[in-house]
DRENZATOR-614138 format. One record per residue (C-alpha): y, z, x; residue in one letter. Coordinates in steps of 0.5 Angstrom, whole numbers, plus 2048, in hexadecimal, padded with zeros to 3 digits. Each point is the difference from the previous one (the first is absolute). Layout:
YZXA;...
//
This chain:
8317A3821M;8038077FET;7FB806801N;8008047F9W;7FD806802Q;803801806E;8078007FCM;7FD8057FCD;7FE805806N;8077FE803K;8048027F9Y;7FC8047FCF;7FE808800M;7F87FF801Q;7FD8047FAT;7FA7FD7FFM;7FB7FB803V;8017F97FDR;7FA7FB800D;8027FA804P;8037FB7FBI;8067FE7FFT;8017FE7F8I;8057FB7FEV;7FE7FE7F9R;7FB8017FAG;7FF7FD7FAK;7FA8047FBG;7FA803804M;8027FC806R;805801806V;8027FC806W;802802807D;8057FD805D;7FA7FB802N;7FF7FE7F9D;7F9803800K;7FE8027F9E;7FD8077FEY;7FD8027FAL;8048077FFD;7FC8067FDF;805805802V;8057FD7FCN;807804803G;7FC8067FFL;7FE8007F9A;8077FD7FEV;8007F97FEN;7FB8017FAC;8027F97FEL;7FF7FD807G;8057FE805H;8077FC7FCC;7FD8007FAH;8057FC7FBP;8008057FBA;803805805V;8047FB804A;8037FC7FBD;8038077FDA;802802807V;8047F9800A;8038007F9E;802807800Q;803800807S;8057FB7FEH;8028047FAI;801807802L;7FD804806M;802807801Q;8048057FBT;7FD807802S;7FE8057FAL;8078017FEW;7FF7FA7FBY;7FB7FD7FBY;7FD7F9802T;7FB7FC7FDL;7FB7FF805P;7FF808801R;8008017F8L;7FA7FB7FFQ;7FC803805L;8018077FEG;7FE7FD7F9E;7FA7FC802L;7FD806805L;8018067FBV;7FD7FB7FAE;7FA7FF804N;7FE807803S;7FF8077FDC;806802803L;8078017FDD;8067FF804K;8027FC807V;803801806F;8017FA805L;800800807C;7FF7FD807N;7F9801802S;7F98047FFG;803806805T;8068007FCE;7FC8007F9A;7FC806803N;806804802E;8037FF7F9G;7FA8027FDA;7FF807805V;8088017FEK;7FF7FF7F9L;7FA805800A;804805804R;8068007FBR;7FA8007FAY;7FE807804G;807803801V;8017FE7F8L;7F98027FDK;7FC804805L;804805803N;8037FC806G;7F97FE802A;8007FB806Y;7FA7FE803E;7FC7FA800V;7F8800801I;7FD7F9803T;7FA7FF803T;7FD7FE807N;8007F9802A;8067FE7FBS;8067FC801F;8068007FDH;8067FD805G;803801806R;8068047FFS;800807803L;7FE8037F9A;7FB7FB7FEM;7FD801807T;7FF8077FEA;7FE7FE7FAA;7FA7FB803S;7FA804802G;7FF7FD807Q;801805805I;8017FA805K;8067FF7FCM;803807800H;7FF802808E;8057FB803P;8068027FBF;7FE8087FFE;8038047FDP;7FE7FD7FAM;8058017FAP;7FD8067FCV;7FD7FF7F8G;7FA7FC801F;7F9802800I;7FB7FC803N;7F98017FDV;7F97FD801E;7FF7F97FCN;7FC8007FAN;7FF8087FFD;8038037FAI;7FE807803E;8057FF806A;8057FE7FBI;7FF8067FBK;800804806A;8077FE803A;8038007F9T;805806800T;8068017FCD;8047FC805K;7FC7FA7FET;8047FB7FCC;7FC7FA801A;7FA7FD803I;8017F8802M;7FA7FC802L;7FE7F8800E;7FB7FE7FBP;7FC7FD806L;802802807Q;8027F9803A;803801807E;7FC806801G;7FA7FC800G;7FF7FD7F9V;7FD8067FEN;7FE8017F8E;8018067FCP;7F98037FFV;7FC8017F9G;8068037FBD;804803805F;8077FD7FEL;7FE8037F8K;7FF806804Q;807800803V;8037FE7FAR;7FC8057FBD;803805806W;8077FE7FFC;8008017FAD;7FD807800S;805802805K;8067FD7FCG;8027FC808I;8007F8800L;7FC7FB803L;8037FA804I;7FC7FA801L;8027FC806D;7FE7F97FDE;8057FC806V;7F97FC802Q;7FC8017FAT;8057FE7FBG;8017F97FDI;7F97FE7FFG;7FD802808R;7FA8037FDL;7FF7FC7FAG;8048047FBT;8077FF7FFL;801807803Y;7FB805804G;8008057FBY;7FD7FC7FAQ;7FA7FF805L;7FF807800Y;8028027F9G;806804801I;8078007FFE;805803806P;8078047FED;8037FC806I;7FE7F9803M;8027FC806T;8007F9800L;8027FB806A;7FC7FA804K;7FE7FC7FBG;8058017FBL;8057FB804G;7FB7FB801G;803800807G;8078037FFI;801807801P;8018057FBI;7FD8067FEG;8008047F9A;7FF8077FEL;7FE8017F9L;7FF8067FCA;7FD8037F9K;8068037FCE;7FF807801H;8007FF807A;8067FB801S;805806801V;8057FD805F;8078017FEG;8067FD801M;8017FF807G;7F9803802D;7FE7F9803H;8037FA802N;7FF7F9804A;8057FB802T;7FB7FB800F;7FC8037FAG;7FF7FA7FBG;8037FB804N;8017FA7FCA;7FB7FB804V;7FB805802T;8008027F8S;7FF7F97FEA;7FB7FE805A;7FC8067FEA;8017FF7F8Y;7FD7F8802A;7FB803804T;7FD8057FAL;8017FB7FBK;7FC7FB803Y;7FA805802V;8018027F8L;8007F97FED;7FB7FD804N;7FA805800N;801801808V;7FD8077FFV;7F97FD7FDE;8007FB805N;801806805A;7FB8047FDN;7FB7FA800K;8017FD806V;800807804G;7F98017FDQ;7FE7F9803Y;803802807L;7FD8077FFI;7F97FD7FFD;8017FB806G;802806805L;7FA8037FEK;7FC7FB801S;802800807L;7FF807800Q;7F97FF7FFS;8007FA805K;803804806Y;7FD807802D;807802803F;8048007F9V;7FE8077FDT;8057FF7FAE;8047FC7FCV;8048047FBR;8067FF7FBG;8027FD7F9R;8037FA7FEG;8047FC806L;801807805L;7F97FF804L;7FE803806A;7FA7FF805M;7FD805804E;7FD7FF807F;7FC805804D;8047FF806D;8077FF802A;8007F87FFI;8057FF7FBA;8057FD805P;7FC7FB803E;7FE7FE7F9V;8078007FDV;8027FB807L;7FA7FC7FFK;8017FF7F9C;8077FE802L;7FE7FB804E;7FB7FD7FBN;8067FF7FBG;7FF8077FCL;805806800I;7FD8067FFV;803807801N;7FE806805R;7FF8067FCL;7FE804805R;7FC7FF807P;7F98007FCT;8027FC7F9A;8047FA7FDI;8047FF7FAR;8017FA7FBM;8058007FBI;8017F97FEP;8057FD7FBP;7FE8027F9L;8007F87FFI;7FA7FF804I;7FA7FC7FET;7F9800801N;8017FA805E;804804804D;7FB806800V;7FB7FB803D;8047FD805E;801807803A;7FA8027FFL;7FD7FA804G;805802806I;7FF807800L;7F87FF800D;8017FC806G;805805803V;7FB8067FFL;7FA7FB803S;804800806G;803807801V;7FE803807G;7FD7FA803K;
//
């Protein structure tokens, strides 16, 4: 029998610690490994498969489009790209869209757009303020944008133009703002950095500050967008509107795609300023259109909000039962459970042994980012497994 994990070690760069499971197929909320063991998946392709694994709406759109037209480049008009662009703009507060291939690429485009705005409107301002514990991608520039020193140190010197300040601290943002500042870039709720919620009216304060200084507010909604927080976009949850917004992950329902959206006044790219060979690819656009249309037409966001609260309540019940669980946090279906010790790796592995996939967020915390089609019954099953695991931790 093939040892797939040894094959990975032999042929691939080892850039992360993988959980010991080889997934061979998936359907809905569940996946199966190479031994045909079944798992309830609460990691969801890292918040990507918003409609679950291999949802018919997405799979059928990919199959149909792949027999009609795959790739043309942005030199030409294509129907899937145009249809997706219309759906995104008409269902958001933004006015223009650029389609790309990933969240990192969308964030790169957002910063590039903000710098172009700085050249045209702010006397050449180019700096972007971000916050500590933020995560904006793995390219060199987005590594610099991410407010995590551990990401910076292996690749120094970092590209210039990014100022990292304390999260949830409007005074730190004000102090960092200079005549070189063109934008502030935030996640509505920090995902990879710890599932960290904004405190009080922090986001409204930042919006007001940007307005007063004439600079742009970029919201990185790569993980929070497309229903993840129980609203279609995170900005709706916090009562603000961005000048620029980025999307990816859940947008394609499992197919790689990213989007950069901007208000009319911030949409300052001119001819030749930006491009992407695979941007607006016909197949990925068709998949994203099918995903977003299904989300909009089938109360998926409402389900994420309702069942998300049911999951939060269940996790908090476990917190009250186990004194080493110190916090349950998050919104919608982007949730974390914090421990008082570095037991997250053990919890993740024991959950895996018992048929539940959860994410090791850091040594002291696990994350749950299940598909938005989740049911109360799925939650009950997951909570039962997690309860059993927590009862045996350290034993």
